[in-house]
Predicted model as a PDB file, atoms N, CA, C, CB and O in Angstrom, pLDDT in the B-factor column:
MODEL        1                                                                  
ATOM      1  N   MET A   1      98.840  95.793 147.571  1.00 73.00           N  
ATOM      2  CA  MET A   1      97.817  95.367 148.509  1.00 73.00           C  
ATOM      3  C   MET A   1      98.456  94.910 149.809  1.00 73.00           C  
ATOM      4  CB  MET A   1      96.965  94.248 147.908  1.00 73.00           C  
ATOM      5  O   MET A   1      99.478  94.223 149.812  1.00 73.00           O  
ATOM      6  N   LYS A   2      97.856  95.289 150.872  1.00 85.00           N  
ATOM      7  CA  LYS A   2      98.333  94.856 152.180  1.00 85.00           C  
ATOM      8  C   LYS A   2      97.886  93.412 152.411  1.00 85.00           C  
ATOM      9  CB  LYS A   2      97.803  95.795 153.311  1.00 85.00           C  
ATOM     10  O   LYS A   2      96.921  92.955 151.799  1.00 85.00           O  
ATOM     11  N   PRO A   3      98.588  92.693 153.295  1.00 83.00           N  
ATOM     12  CA  PRO A   3      98.255  91.276 153.503  1.00 83.00           C  
ATOM     13  C   PRO A   3      96.803  91.031 153.927  1.00 83.00           C  
ATOM     14  CB  PRO A   3      99.172  90.697 154.544  1.00 83.00           C  
ATOM     15  O   PRO A   3      96.172  90.091 153.443  1.00 83.00           O  
ATOM     16  N   TYR A   4      96.273  91.855 154.812  1.00 88.00           N  
ATOM     17  CA  TYR A   4      94.894  91.625 155.244  1.00 88.00           C  
ATOM     18  C   TYR A   4      93.912  91.934 154.121  1.00 88.00           C  
ATOM     19  CB  TYR A   4      94.569  92.478 156.476  1.00 88.00           C  
ATOM     20  O   TYR A   4      92.838  91.337 154.061  1.00 88.00           O  
ATOM     21  N   GLU A   5      94.268  92.867 153.223  1.00 86.00           N  
ATOM     22  CA  GLU A   5      93.409  93.152 152.071  1.00 86.00           C  
ATOM     23  C   GLU A   5      93.379  91.971 151.106  1.00 86.00           C  
ATOM     24  CB  GLU A   5      93.891  94.414 151.343  1.00 86.00           C  
ATOM     25  O   GLU A   5      92.348  91.687 150.496  1.00 86.00           O  
ATOM     26  N   ARG A   6      94.505  91.288 150.970  1.00 83.00           N  
ATOM     27  CA  ARG A   6      94.561  90.096 150.108  1.00 83.00           C  
ATOM     28  C   ARG A   6      93.658  89.000 150.647  1.00 83.00           C  
ATOM     29  CB  ARG A   6      96.005  89.575 149.990  1.00 83.00           C  
ATOM     30  O   ARG A   6      92.962  88.330 149.883  1.00 83.00           O  
ATOM     31  N   VAL A   7      93.666  88.815 151.962  1.00 85.00           N  
ATOM     32  CA  VAL A   7      92.833  87.774 152.576  1.00 85.00           C  
ATOM     33  C   VAL A   7      91.360  88.105 152.387  1.00 85.00           C  
ATOM     34  CB  VAL A   7      93.160  87.622 154.082  1.00 85.00           C  
ATOM     35  O   VAL A   7      90.569  87.237 152.017  1.00 85.00           O  
ATOM     36  N   ILE A   8      90.990  89.347 152.638  1.00 89.00           N  
ATOM     37  CA  ILE A   8      89.597  89.759 152.469  1.00 89.00           C  
ATOM     38  C   ILE A   8      89.176  89.622 151.011  1.00 89.00           C  
ATOM     39  CB  ILE A   8      89.396  91.208 152.950  1.00 89.00           C  
ATOM     40  O   ILE A   8      88.078  89.147 150.721  1.00 89.00           O  
ATOM     41  N   PHE A   9      90.051  90.039 150.091  1.00 86.00           N  
ATOM     42  CA  PHE A   9      89.751  89.921 148.664  1.00 86.00           C  
ATOM     43  C   PHE A   9      89.583  88.459 148.271  1.00 86.00           C  
ATOM     44  CB  PHE A   9      90.861  90.574 147.822  1.00 86.00           C  
ATOM     45  O   PHE A   9      88.685  88.128 147.497  1.00 86.00           O  
ATOM     46  N   PHE A  10      90.433  87.583 148.791  1.00 87.00           N  
ATOM     47  CA  PHE A  10      90.344  86.154 148.491  1.00 87.00           C  
ATOM     48  C   PHE A  10      89.023  85.572 148.982  1.00 87.00           C  
ATOM     49  CB  PHE A  10      91.517  85.401 149.125  1.00 87.00           C  
ATOM     50  O   PHE A  10      88.387  84.796 148.270  1.00 87.00           O  
ATOM     51  N   ILE A  11      88.610  85.937 150.186  1.00 90.00           N  
ATOM     52  CA  ILE A  11      87.353  85.419 150.741  1.00 90.00           C  
ATOM     53  C   ILE A  11      86.166  85.890 149.915  1.00 90.00           C  
ATOM     54  CB  ILE A  11      87.183  85.859 152.206  1.00 90.00           C  
ATOM     55  O   ILE A  11      85.271  85.100 149.611  1.00 90.00           O  
ATOM     56  N   ILE A  12      86.148  87.159 149.551  1.00 91.00           N  
ATOM     57  CA  ILE A  12      85.031  87.696 148.768  1.00 91.00           C  
ATOM     58  C   ILE A  12      85.001  87.096 147.366  1.00 91.00           C  
ATOM     59  CB  ILE A  12      85.125  89.224 148.682  1.00 91.00           C  
ATOM     60  O   ILE A  12      83.936  86.707 146.888  1.00 91.00           O  
ATOM     61  N   MET A  13      86.145  87.014 146.704  1.00 89.00           N  
ATOM     62  CA  MET A  13      86.179  86.474 145.343  1.00 89.00           C  
ATOM     63  C   MET A  13      85.838  84.992 145.324  1.00 89.00           C  
ATOM     64  CB  MET A  13      87.554  86.696 144.717  1.00 89.00           C  
ATOM     65  O   MET A  13      85.217  84.515 144.374  1.00 89.00           O  
ATOM     66  N   THR A  14      86.229  84.261 146.351  1.00 91.00           N  
ATOM     67  CA  THR A  14      85.861  82.851 146.423  1.00 91.00           C  
ATOM     68  C   THR A  14      84.354  82.707 146.552  1.00 91.00           C  
ATOM     69  CB  THR A  14      86.567  82.164 147.603  1.00 91.00           C  
ATOM     70  O   THR A  14      83.761  81.819 145.939  1.00 91.00           O  
ATOM     71  N   GLY A  15      83.730  83.567 147.340  1.00 91.00           N  
ATOM     72  CA  GLY A  15      82.275  83.546 147.451  1.00 91.00           C  
ATOM     73  C   GLY A  15      81.593  83.884 146.139  1.00 91.00           C  
ATOM     74  O   GLY A  15      80.590  83.265 145.783  1.00 91.00           O  
ATOM     75  N   LEU A  16      82.128  84.864 145.413  1.00 92.00           N  
ATOM     76  CA  LEU A  16      81.553  85.223 144.111  1.00 92.00           C  
ATOM     77  C   LEU A  16      81.718  84.099 143.096  1.00 92.00           C  
ATOM     78  CB  LEU A  16      82.202  86.500 143.579  1.00 92.00           C  
ATOM     79  O   LEU A  16      80.797  83.806 142.333  1.00 92.00           O  
ATOM     80  N   TRP A  17      82.882  83.477 143.087  1.00 91.00           N  
ATOM     81  CA  TRP A  17      83.087  82.336 142.192  1.00 91.00           C  
ATOM     82  C   TRP A  17      82.147  81.194 142.555  1.00 91.00           C  
ATOM     83  CB  TRP A  17      84.548  81.858 142.248  1.00 91.00           C  
ATOM     84  O   TRP A  17      81.620  80.521 141.670  1.00 91.00           O  
ATOM     85  N   GLY A  18      81.933  80.971 143.845  1.00 90.00           N  
ATOM     86  CA  GLY A  18      81.022  79.917 144.288  1.00 90.00           C  
ATOM     87  C   GLY A  18      79.599  80.185 143.856  1.00 90.00           C  
ATOM     88  O   GLY A  18      78.907  79.283 143.385  1.00 90.00           O  
ATOM     89  N   ALA A  19      79.151  81.440 144.015  1.00 89.00           N  
ATOM     90  CA  ALA A  19      77.793  81.788 143.583  1.00 89.00           C  
ATOM     91  C   ALA A  19      77.649  81.633 142.081  1.00 89.00           C  
ATOM     92  CB  ALA A  19      77.443  83.222 143.998  1.00 89.00           C  
ATOM     93  O   ALA A  19      76.628  81.146 141.596  1.00 89.00           O  
ATOM     94  N   ALA A  20      78.674  82.048 141.340  1.00 89.00           N  
ATOM     95  CA  ALA A  20      78.626  81.897 139.885  1.00 89.00           C  
ATOM     96  C   ALA A  20      78.609  80.424 139.490  1.00 89.00           C  
ATOM     97  CB  ALA A  20      79.821  82.604 139.233  1.00 89.00           C  
ATOM     98  O   ALA A  20      77.909  80.035 138.555  1.00 89.00           O  
ATOM     99  N   THR A  21      79.369  79.619 140.193  1.00 87.00           N  
ATOM    100  CA  THR A  21      79.415  78.185 139.893  1.00 87.00           C  
ATOM    101  C   THR A  21      78.067  77.525 140.140  1.00 87.00           C  
ATOM    102  CB  THR A  21      80.492  77.497 140.734  1.00 87.00           C  
ATOM    103  O   THR A  21      77.547  76.801 139.291  1.00 87.00           O  
ATOM    104  N   VAL A  22      77.516  77.788 141.310  1.00 85.00           N  
ATOM    105  CA  VAL A  22      76.277  77.110 141.694  1.00 85.00           C  
ATOM    106  C   VAL A  22      75.094  77.613 140.874  1.00 85.00           C  
ATOM    107  CB  VAL A  22      76.001  77.310 143.185  1.00 85.00           C  
ATOM    108  O   VAL A  22      74.292  76.812 140.393  1.00 85.00           O  
ATOM    109  N   LEU A  23      74.979  78.908 140.712  1.00 85.00           N  
ATOM    110  CA  LEU A  23      73.787  79.468 140.078  1.00 85.00           C  
ATOM    111  C   LEU A  23      73.857  79.513 138.554  1.00 85.00           C  
ATOM    112  CB  LEU A  23      73.553  80.846 140.595  1.00 85.00           C  
ATOM    113  O   LEU A  23      72.847  79.278 137.890  1.00 85.00           O  
ATOM    114  N   ILE A  24      75.009  79.804 137.992  1.00 88.00           N  
ATOM    115  CA  ILE A  24      75.093  79.982 136.537  1.00 88.00           C  
ATOM    116  C   ILE A  24      75.672  78.745 135.850  1.00 88.00           C  
ATOM    117  CB  ILE A  24      75.948  81.208 136.203  1.00 88.00           C  
ATOM    118  O   ILE A  24      75.037  78.163 134.970  1.00 88.00           O  
ATOM    119  N   ILE A  25      76.871  78.350 136.254  1.00 86.00           N  
ATOM    120  CA  ILE A  25      77.545  77.258 135.548  1.00 86.00           C  
ATOM    121  C   ILE A  25      76.811  75.933 135.743  1.00 86.00           C  
ATOM    122  CB  ILE A  25      78.994  77.127 136.030  1.00 86.00           C  
ATOM    123  O   ILE A  25      76.731  75.132 134.812  1.00 86.00           O  
ATOM    124  N   LEU A  26      76.275  75.693 136.935  1.00 85.00           N  
ATOM    125  CA  LEU A  26      75.502  74.469 137.167  1.00 85.00           C  
ATOM    126  C   LEU A  26      74.005  74.676 136.943  1.00 85.00           C  
ATOM    127  CB  LEU A  26      75.741  73.964 138.581  1.00 85.00           C  
ATOM    128  O   LEU A  26      73.315  73.785 136.447  1.00 85.00           O  
ATOM    129  N   GLY A  27      73.513  75.846 137.309  1.00 86.00           N  
ATOM    130  CA  GLY A  27      72.075  76.086 137.279  1.00 86.00           C  
ATOM    131  C   GLY A  27      71.461  76.078 135.901  1.00 86.00           C  
ATOM    132  O   GLY A  27      70.424  75.447 135.695  1.00 86.00           O  
ATOM    133  N   VAL A  28      72.074  76.762 134.950  1.00 89.00           N  
ATOM    134  CA  VAL A  28      71.502  76.856 133.601  1.00 89.00           C  
ATOM    135  C   VAL A  28      71.487  75.498 132.899  1.00 89.00           C  
ATOM    136  CB  VAL A  28      72.290  77.866 132.762  1.00 89.00           C  
ATOM    137  O   VAL A  28      70.444  75.123 132.363  1.00 89.00           O  
ATOM    138  N   PRO A  29      72.590  74.739 132.873  1.00 90.00           N  
ATOM    139  CA  PRO A  29      72.508  73.414 132.244  1.00 90.00           C  
ATOM    140  C   PRO A  29      71.529  72.465 132.934  1.00 90.00           C  
ATOM    141  CB  PRO A  29      73.872  72.781 132.225  1.00 90.00           C  
ATOM    142  O   PRO A  29      70.830  71.698 132.273  1.00 90.00           O  
ATOM    143  N   PHE A  30      71.482  72.522 134.279  1.00 88.00           N  
ATOM    144  CA  PHE A  30      70.526  71.679 134.998  1.00 88.00           C  
ATOM    145  C   PHE A  30      69.096  72.050 134.643  1.00 88.00           C  
ATOM    146  CB  PHE A  30      70.737  71.796 136.507  1.00 88.00           C  
ATOM    147  O   PHE A  30      68.246  71.170 134.513  1.00 88.00           O  
ATOM    148  N   LEU A  31      68.819  73.335 134.485  1.00 88.00           N  
ATOM    149  CA  LEU A  31      67.489  73.791 134.106  1.00 88.00           C  
ATOM    150  C   LEU A  31      67.116  73.279 132.721  1.00 88.00           C  
ATOM    151  CB  LEU A  31      67.417  75.317 134.144  1.00 88.00           C  
ATOM    152  O   LEU A  31      65.986  72.841 132.505  1.00 88.00           O  
ATOM    153  N   ILE A  32      68.052  73.331 131.784  1.00 91.00           N  
ATOM    154  CA  ILE A  32      67.800  72.850 130.420  1.00 91.00           C  
ATOM    155  C   ILE A  32      67.583  71.340 130.418  1.00 91.00           C  
ATOM    156  CB  ILE A  32      68.975  73.220 129.485  1.00 91.00           C  
ATOM    157  O   ILE A  32      66.658  70.846 129.773  1.00 91.00           O  
ATOM    158  N   ILE A  33      68.427  70.610 131.133  1.00 91.00           N  
ATOM    159  CA  ILE A  33      68.297  69.153 131.183  1.00 91.00           C  
ATOM    160  C   ILE A  33      66.987  68.754 131.852  1.00 91.00           C  
ATOM    161  CB  ILE A  33      69.487  68.529 131.932  1.00 91.00           C  
ATOM    162  O   ILE A  33      66.322  67.815 131.413  1.00 91.00           O  
ATOM    163  N   ASP A  34      66.615  69.470 132.920  1.00 90.00           N  
ATOM    164  CA  ASP A  34      65.337  69.181 133.593  1.00 90.00           C  
ATOM    165  C   ASP A  34      64.157  69.410 132.673  1.00 90.00           C  
ATOM    166  CB  ASP A  34      65.185  70.042 134.842  1.00 90.00           C  
ATOM    167  O   ASP A  34      63.213  68.620 132.667  1.00 90.00           O  
ATOM    168  N   SER A  35      64.197  70.488 131.888  1.00 89.00           N  
ATOM    169  CA  SER A  35      63.063  70.772 131.009  1.00 89.00           C  
ATOM    170  C   SER A  35      62.999  69.788 129.841  1.00 89.00           C  
ATOM    171  CB  SER A  35      63.151  72.203 130.480  1.00 89.00           C  
ATOM    172  O   SER A  35      61.907  69.483 129.362  1.00 89.00           O  
ATOM    173  N   LEU A  36      64.130  69.291 129.380  1.00 92.00           N  
ATOM    174  CA  LEU A  36      64.132  68.351 128.252  1.00 92.00           C  
ATOM    175  C   LEU A  36      63.780  66.926 128.666  1.00 92.00           C  
ATOM    176  CB  LEU A  36      65.486  68.356 127.584  1.00 92.00           C  
ATOM    177  O   LEU A  36      62.984  66.262 128.002  1.00 92.00           O  
ATOM    178  N   PHE A  37      64.365  66.465 129.751  1.00 91.00           N  
ATOM    179  CA  PHE A  37      64.233  65.058 130.119  1.00 91.00           C  
ATOM    180  C   PHE A  37      63.369  64.805 131.337  1.00 91.00           C  
ATOM    181  CB  PHE A  37      65.570  64.487 130.359  1.00 91.00           C  
ATOM    182  O   PHE A  37      63.058  63.652 131.633  1.00 91.00           O  
ATOM    183  N   GLY A  38      62.973  65.839 132.049  1.00 87.00           N  
ATOM    184  CA  GLY A  38      62.123  65.662 133.215  1.00 87.00           C  
ATOM    185  C   GLY A  38      62.833  65.097 134.427  1.00 87.00           C  
ATOM    186  O   GLY A  38      62.196  64.520 135.308  1.00 87.00           O  
ATOM    187  N   THR A  39      64.145  65.257 134.479  1.00 87.00           N  
ATOM    188  CA  THR A  39      64.885  64.785 135.653  1.00 87.00           C  
ATOM    189  C   THR A  39      64.728  65.795 136.783  1.00 87.00           C  
ATOM    190  CB  THR A  39      66.392  64.565 135.317  1.00 87.00           C  
ATOM    191  O   THR A  39      64.074  66.824 136.616  1.00 87.00           O  
ATOM    192  N   ASN A  40      65.316  65.505 137.909  1.00 86.00           N  
ATOM    193  CA  ASN A  40      65.192  66.380 139.068  1.00 86.00           C  
ATOM    194  C   ASN A  40      66.573  66.861 139.514  1.00 86.00           C  
ATOM    195  CB  ASN A  40      64.472  65.651 140.224  1.00 86.00           C  
ATOM    196  O   ASN A  40      66.918  66.764 140.692  1.00 86.00           O  
ATOM    197  N   LEU A  41      67.359  67.379 138.570  1.00 83.00           N  
ATOM    198  CA  LEU A  41      68.716  67.808 138.893  1.00 83.00           C  
ATOM    199  C   LEU A  41      68.754  69.111 139.677  1.00 83.00           C  
ATOM    200  CB  LEU A  41      69.515  67.960 137.631  1.00 83.00           C  
ATOM    201  O   LEU A  41      69.726  69.372 140.386  1.00 83.00           O  
ATOM    202  N   GLU A  42      67.724  69.929 139.566  1.00 81.00           N  
ATOM    203  CA  GLU A  42      67.729  71.195 140.294  1.00 81.00           C  
ATOM    204  C   GLU A  42      67.650  70.983 141.804  1.00 81.00           C  
ATOM    205  CB  GLU A  42      66.570  72.065 139.834  1.00 81.00           C  
ATOM    206  O   GLU A  42      67.972  71.886 142.577  1.00 81.00           O  
ATOM    207  N   SER A  43      67.231  69.811 142.218  1.00 84.00           N  
ATOM    208  CA  SER A  43      67.200  69.544 143.657  1.00 84.00           C  
ATOM    209  C   SER A  43      68.616  69.506 144.238  1.00 84.00           C  
ATOM    210  CB  SER A  43      66.474  68.214 143.939  1.00 84.00           C  
ATOM    211  O   SER A  43      68.799  69.731 145.434  1.00 84.00           O  
ATOM    212  N   ILE A  44      69.625  69.221 143.394  1.00 80.00           N  
ATOM    213  CA  ILE A  44      71.014  69.251 143.860  1.00 80.00           C  
ATOM    214  C   ILE A  44      71.386  70.667 144.281  1.00 80.00           C  
ATOM    215  CB  ILE A  44      71.980  68.742 142.759  1.00 80.00           C  
ATOM    216  O   ILE A  44      72.008  70.867 145.324  1.00 80.00           O  
ATOM    217  N   ILE A  45      71.003  71.650 143.466  1.00 79.00           N  
ATOM    218  CA  ILE A  45      71.295  73.041 143.792  1.00 79.00           C  
ATOM    219  C   ILE A  45      70.515  73.460 145.032  1.00 79.00           C  
ATOM    220  CB  ILE A  45      70.955  73.963 142.603  1.00 79.00           C  
ATOM    221  O   ILE A  45      71.030  74.203 145.868  1.00 79.00           O  
ATOM    222  N   ASP A  46      69.276  72.988 145.156  1.00 81.00           N  
ATOM    223  CA  ASP A  46      68.490  73.302 146.348  1.00 81.00           C  
ATOM    224  C   ASP A  46      69.150  72.738 147.602  1.00 81.00           C  
ATOM    225  CB  ASP A  46      67.066  72.752 146.210  1.00 81.00           C  
ATOM    226  O   ASP A  46      69.132  73.378 148.654  1.00 81.00           O  
ATOM    227  N   LYS A  47      69.727  71.557 147.499  1.00 78.00           N  
ATOM    228  CA  LYS A  47      70.401  70.965 148.649  1.00 78.00           C  
ATOM    229  C   LYS A  47      71.652  71.755 149.017  1.00 78.00           C  
ATOM    230  CB  LYS A  47      70.765  69.507 148.361  1.00 78.00           C  
ATOM    231  O   LYS A  47      71.963  71.923 150.196  1.00 78.00           O  
ATOM    232  N   ILE A  48      72.366  72.239 148.005  1.00 74.00           N  
ATOM    233  CA  ILE A  48      73.566  73.030 148.276  1.00 74.00           C  
ATOM    234  C   ILE A  48      73.194  74.348 148.947  1.00 74.00           C  
ATOM    235  CB  ILE A  48      74.348  73.295 146.974  1.00 74.00           C  
ATOM    236  O   ILE A  48      73.824  74.757 149.923  1.00 74.00           O  
ATOM    237  N   MET A  49      72.168  75.009 148.419  1.00 75.00           N  
ATOM    238  CA  MET A  49      71.796  76.342 148.898  1.00 75.00           C  
ATOM    239  C   MET A  49      71.059  76.311 150.239  1.00 75.00           C  
ATOM    240  CB  MET A  49      70.934  77.031 147.867  1.00 75.00           C  
ATOM    241  O   MET A  49      71.112  77.289 150.985  1.00 75.00           O  
ATOM    242  N   SER A  50      70.382  75.227 150.556  1.00 77.00           N  
ATOM    243  CA  SER A  50      69.650  75.171 151.825  1.00 77.00           C  
ATOM    244  C   SER A  50      70.619  74.898 152.966  1.00 77.00           C  
ATOM    245  CB  SER A  50      68.546  74.083 151.781  1.00 77.00           C  
ATOM    246  O   SER A  50      71.710  74.365 152.764  1.00 77.00           O  
ATOM    247  N   GLY A  51      70.212  75.262 154.127  1.00 73.00           N  
ATOM    248  CA  GLY A  51      71.051  74.981 155.281  1.00 73.00           C  
ATOM    249  C   GLY A  51      71.589  76.209 155.956  1.00 73.00           C  
ATOM    250  O   GLY A  51      72.423  76.090 156.853  1.00 73.00           O  
ATOM    251  N   GLY A  52      71.149  77.388 155.566  1.00 72.00           N  
ATOM    252  CA  GLY A  52      71.570  78.614 156.242  1.00 72.00           C  
ATOM    253  C   GLY A  52      73.047  78.886 156.084  1.00 72.00           C  
ATOM    254  O   GLY A  52      73.558  78.957 154.966  1.00 72.00           O  
ATOM    255  N   GLU A  53      73.737  79.039 157.207  1.00 79.00           N  
ATOM    256  CA  GLU A  53      75.160  79.350 157.172  1.00 79.00           C  
ATOM    257  C   GLU A  53      75.967  78.204 156.575  1.00 79.00           C  
ATOM    258  CB  GLU A  53      75.663  79.666 158.572  1.00 79.00           C  
ATOM    259  O   GLU A  53      76.978  78.437 155.913  1.00 79.00           O  
ATOM    260  N   LEU A  54      75.533  76.984 156.801  1.00 83.00           N  
ATOM    261  CA  LEU A  54      76.223  75.840 156.217  1.00 83.00           C  
ATOM    262  C   LEU A  54      76.089  75.854 154.699  1.00 83.00           C  
ATOM    263  CB  LEU A  54      75.670  74.527 156.790  1.00 83.00           C  
ATOM    264  O   LEU A  54      77.020  75.479 153.987  1.00 83.00           O  
ATOM    265  N   GLY A  55      74.928  76.288 154.203  1.00 81.00           N  
ATOM    266  CA  GLY A  55      74.736  76.415 152.756  1.00 81.00           C  
ATOM    267  C   GLY A  55      75.643  77.462 152.153  1.00 81.00           C  
ATOM    268  O   GLY A  55      76.181  77.267 151.063  1.00 81.00           O  
ATOM    269  N   LEU A  56      75.820  78.583 152.857  1.00 85.00           N  
ATOM    270  CA  LEU A  56      76.735  79.617 152.365  1.00 85.00           C  
ATOM    271  C   LEU A  56      78.175  79.106 152.349  1.00 85.00           C  
ATOM    272  CB  LEU A  56      76.633  80.886 153.234  1.00 85.00           C  
ATOM    273  O   LEU A  56      78.944  79.427 151.443  1.00 85.00           O  
ATOM    274  N   PHE A  57      78.532  78.317 153.346  1.00 88.00           N  
ATOM    275  CA  PHE A  57      79.875  77.742 153.381  1.00 88.00           C  
ATOM    276  C   PHE A  57      80.076  76.765 152.222  1.00 88.00           C  
ATOM    277  CB  PHE A  57      80.121  77.032 154.724  1.00 88.00           C  
ATOM    278  O   PHE A  57      81.152  76.719 151.626  1.00 88.00           O  
ATOM    279  N   LYS A  58      79.034  75.981 151.902  1.00 84.00           N  
ATOM    280  CA  LYS A  58      79.119  75.060 150.764  1.00 84.00           C  
ATOM    281  C   LYS A  58      79.296  75.820 149.461  1.00 84.00           C  
ATOM    282  CB  LYS A  58      77.869  74.178 150.690  1.00 84.00           C  
ATOM    283  O   LYS A  58      80.082  75.414 148.605  1.00 84.00           O  
ATOM    284  N   VAL A  59      78.567  76.924 149.304  1.00 86.00           N  
ATOM    285  CA  VAL A  59      78.712  77.747 148.100  1.00 86.00           C  
ATOM    286  C   VAL A  59      80.116  78.325 148.044  1.00 86.00           C  
ATOM    287  CB  VAL A  59      77.657  78.882 148.069  1.00 86.00           C  
ATOM    288  O   VAL A  59      80.720  78.374 146.973  1.00 86.00           O  
ATOM    289  N   TRP A  60      80.643  78.763 149.180  1.00 89.00           N  
ATOM    290  CA  TRP A  60      81.996  79.299 149.224  1.00 89.00           C  
ATOM    291  C   TRP A  60      83.017  78.230 148.831  1.00 89.00           C  
ATOM    292  CB  TRP A  60      82.308  79.846 150.622  1.00 89.00           C  
ATOM    293  O   TRP A  60      83.977  78.515 148.116  1.00 89.00           O  
ATOM    294  N   LEU A  61      82.806  77.001 149.301  1.00 89.00           N  
ATOM    295  CA  LEU A  61      83.719  75.906 148.950  1.00 89.00           C  
ATOM    296  C   LEU A  61      83.662  75.572 147.460  1.00 89.00           C  
ATOM    297  CB  LEU A  61      83.386  74.659 149.770  1.00 89.00           C  
ATOM    298  O   LEU A  61      84.668  75.158 146.882  1.00 89.00           O  
ATOM    299  N   CYS A  62      82.493  75.747 146.831  1.00 86.00           N  
ATOM    300  CA  CYS A  62      82.390  75.499 145.395  1.00 86.00           C  
ATOM    301  C   CYS A  62      83.240  76.478 144.601  1.00 86.00           C  
ATOM    302  CB  CYS A  62      80.939  75.588 144.944  1.00 86.00           C  
ATOM    303  O   CYS A  62      83.691  76.147 143.504  1.00 86.00           O  
ATOM    304  N   GLY A  63      83.465  77.656 145.121  1.00 89.00           N  
ATOM    305  CA  GLY A  63      84.266  78.654 144.425  1.00 89.00           C  
ATOM    306  C   GLY A  63      85.750  78.547 144.690  1.00 89.00           C  
ATOM    307  O   GLY A  63      86.543  79.224 144.036  1.00 89.00           O  
ATOM    308  N   LEU A  64      86.141  77.716 145.627  1.00 88.00           N  
ATOM    309  CA  LEU A  64      87.548  77.604 145.996  1.00 88.00           C  
ATOM    310  C   LEU A  64      88.456  77.179 144.839  1.00 88.00           C  
ATOM    311  CB  LEU A  64      87.688  76.626 147.121  1.00 88.00           C  
ATOM    312  O   LEU A  64      89.508  77.793 144.660  1.00 88.00           O  
ATOM    313  N   PRO A  65      88.107  76.163 144.046  1.00 87.00           N  
ATOM    314  CA  PRO A  65      89.000  75.790 142.939  1.00 87.00           C  
ATOM    315  C   PRO A  65      89.194  76.907 141.922  1.00 87.00           C  
ATOM    316  CB  PRO A  65      88.461  74.569 142.237  1.00 87.00           C  
ATOM    317  O   PRO A  65      90.311  77.123 141.453  1.00 87.00           O  
ATOM    318  N   PHE A  66      88.122  77.622 141.571  1.00 85.00           N  
ATOM    319  CA  PHE A  66      88.251  78.710 140.609  1.00 85.00           C  
ATOM    320  C   PHE A  66      89.088  79.849 141.168  1.00 85.00           C  
ATOM    321  CB  PHE A  66      86.878  79.224 140.205  1.00 85.00           C  
ATOM    322  O   PHE A  66      89.839  80.494 140.437  1.00 85.00           O  
ATOM    323  N   SER A  67      88.960  80.088 142.439  1.00 84.00           N  
ATOM    324  CA  SER A  67      89.732  81.152 143.067  1.00 84.00           C  
ATOM    325  C   SER A  67      91.225  80.829 143.046  1.00 84.00           C  
ATOM    326  CB  SER A  67      89.257  81.376 144.507  1.00 84.00           C  
ATOM    327  O   SER A  67      92.050  81.715 142.823  1.00 84.00           O  
ATOM    328  N   PHE A  68      91.570  79.579 143.275  1.00 83.00           N  
ATOM    329  CA  PHE A  68      92.980  79.194 143.212  1.00 83.00           C  
ATOM    330  C   PHE A  68      93.503  79.204 141.774  1.00 83.00           C  
ATOM    331  CB  PHE A  68      93.176  77.808 143.827  1.00 83.00           C  
ATOM    332  O   PHE A  68      94.678  79.489 141.542  1.00 83.00           O  
ATOM    333  N   LEU A  69      92.638  78.896 140.816  1.00 83.00           N  
ATOM    334  CA  LEU A  69      93.074  78.906 139.420  1.00 83.00           C  
ATOM    335  C   LEU A  69      93.359  80.308 138.914  1.00 83.00           C  
ATOM    336  CB  LEU A  69      92.032  78.258 138.546  1.00 83.00           C  
ATOM    337  O   LEU A  69      94.271  80.494 138.107  1.00 83.00           O  
ATOM    338  N   THR A  70      92.610  81.287 139.362  1.00 79.00           N  
ATOM    339  CA  THR A  70      92.817  82.648 138.882  1.00 79.00           C  
ATOM    340  C   THR A  70      94.006  83.322 139.546  1.00 79.00           C  
ATOM    341  CB  THR A  70      91.578  83.467 139.111  1.00 79.00           C  
ATOM    342  O   THR A  70      94.668  84.146 138.915  1.00 79.00           O  
ATOM    343  N   ASP A  71      94.292  83.003 140.785  1.00 71.00           N  
ATOM    344  CA  ASP A  71      95.424  83.582 141.545  1.00 71.00           C  
ATOM    345  C   ASP A  71      95.380  85.103 141.597  1.00 71.00           C  
ATOM    346  CB  ASP A  71      96.747  83.141 140.930  1.00 71.00           C  
ATOM    347  O   ASP A  71      96.433  85.735 141.683  1.00 71.00           O  
ATOM    348  N   MET A  72      94.208  85.706 141.548  1.00 61.00           N  
ATOM    349  CA  MET A  72      94.119  87.165 141.601  1.00 61.00           C  
ATOM    350  C   MET A  72      94.532  87.698 142.963  1.00 61.00           C  
ATOM    351  CB  MET A  72      92.704  87.621 141.274  1.00 61.00           C  
ATOM    352  O   MET A  72      94.948  88.851 143.072  1.00 61.00           O  
ATOM    353  N   HIS A  73      94.423  86.876 144.008  1.00 56.00           N  
ATOM    354  CA  HIS A  73      94.777  87.336 145.340  1.00 56.00           C  
ATOM    355  C   HIS A  73      96.291  87.438 145.533  1.00 56.00           C  
ATOM    356  CB  HIS A  73      94.186  86.406 146.377  1.00 56.00           C  
ATOM    357  O   HIS A  73      96.750  88.034 146.507  1.00 56.00           O  
ATOM    358  N   LYS A  74      97.072  86.858 144.609  1.00 66.00           N  
ATOM    359  CA  LYS A  74      98.526  86.875 144.735  1.00 66.00           C  
ATOM    360  C   LYS A  74      99.173  88.014 143.960  1.00 66.00           C  
ATOM    361  CB  LYS A  74      99.094  85.565 144.268  1.00 66.00           C  
ATOM    362  O   LYS A  74     100.367  88.262 144.125  1.00 66.00           O  
ATOM    363  N   ARG A  75      98.424  88.704 143.129  1.00 62.00           N  
ATOM    364  CA  ARG A  75      99.003  89.797 142.351  1.00 62.00           C  
ATOM    365  C   ARG A  75      99.349  90.973 143.245  1.00 62.00           C  
ATOM    366  CB  ARG A  75      98.043  90.241 141.249  1.00 62.00           C  
ATOM    367  O   ARG A  75      98.695  91.215 144.260  1.00 62.00           O  
ATOM    368  N   ARG A  76     100.375  91.691 142.857  1.00 57.00           N  
ATOM    369  CA  ARG A  76     100.818  92.831 143.662  1.00 57.00           C  
ATOM    370  C   ARG A  76     100.334  94.118 143.089  1.00 57.00           C  
ATOM    371  CB  ARG A  76     102.316  92.862 143.776  1.00 57.00           C  
ATOM    372  O   ARG A  76     100.615  95.183 143.639  1.00 57.00           O  
TER     373      ARG A  76                                                      
ENDMDL                                                                          
END                                                                             
């Protein structure tokens, strides 16, 4: 992989990890807890996702730890 391809791959994979984190890893348990106990935990996800471009940046930041843990952008 060329250096610029690694950067592009890292940015895209971080966004995918962020979307998976916010929507699946956090979303499903929050949905179950909300239905069982009547709490309002899904509003946390709404706050993360709202905000237009800032919301997308927040989702991207949520995927940053997983992206560094996988290190797929460093493979040759």
